Phi, psi and omega in degrees: 000323179298321180297317179298320179296319178298316179296322179295318178295315177300321179297315180297317179297317180297318181292319178296314180299319180295319177298320178294332181267358183303312182297314179298312183298320181295325182272335188238331181264074190231130172211081186301335182264018185304326182272005174277353183242151183303317182298317178295318178297321178299315181298319179297323182295337178298333179263013181261114188307315180304332177299317180292326178293321177293318177299316179298318178297314178300319178299315181294317180297324181282315190254339188059020176274095186295321182297315179295316179298319178296318178298317180293334178272315189280326183294309176298327177296315177296322177299316178295320180292315178298321179300316180299320178293314180298320179298318180293326180283318184277323168065021177275129183277166182296150185295326182294339181283342186224035176052038177082010178259150176289137174217122178256116182289134178298151181296331182286344182265106180042069189303327184243013177266101189256014184301329181267356182286143181235348185249114353278172178285125180291322177298315180295320183292319177294314181299313181287330175299314177295317182294315181296322179289324175296325177299328179279325181281314181235075189298332181291341179270010187306323180298325180290313182299314183289323179298319179295314180294318179296319177299318177300311182299313182292330177294327178291324177290314181298327179281358183060026176276339182213154169286159173302322180291332177299314183285329178292315177299321177299316180295317181292314179298321178296320180301311182289327175297314180297318179300318180294311181296321180299318179293326178286333186283353181083010179255064187306332179235159179295144176255162177233099187260024181282000000 
């Protein structure tokens, strides 16, 4: 229980720090053409759900480990679904639509049309859902998994598609989602399949 409390405190601190950095990041951490280059496109794809479904299929074909393949498919899918719900509830629009200012759309205005919603970032939430579950399945590879998800998240900020806090909330929400699903899956501790 103490560990969960520590993670919750760290999550709150990270989200507050990200909100404090939103203005600076929107004005200074900018690379609008990031997706014009292969490296930027690769980072964005880490947050694209079909990529995780293909990885899960490949994992299953190679290992026939159904549980691992299901986790790799279902966890990012659950992350994307939870993100869609959170976006409709939180209703903060993307920074580029309002010159870097926060704007929360009223519930009476297109209640379920979320194309302009940015909090949390769906790319970051899908990327971190996959990364956090990979950290539990293959813990020695954690620097690679987290670097890919972080790169995806930061590319969304650099493209001015999201605030820094959008991607931070996505990463934090994904962490707690993965912890919850992991506890339900019967895999109470991290495995080392190297």
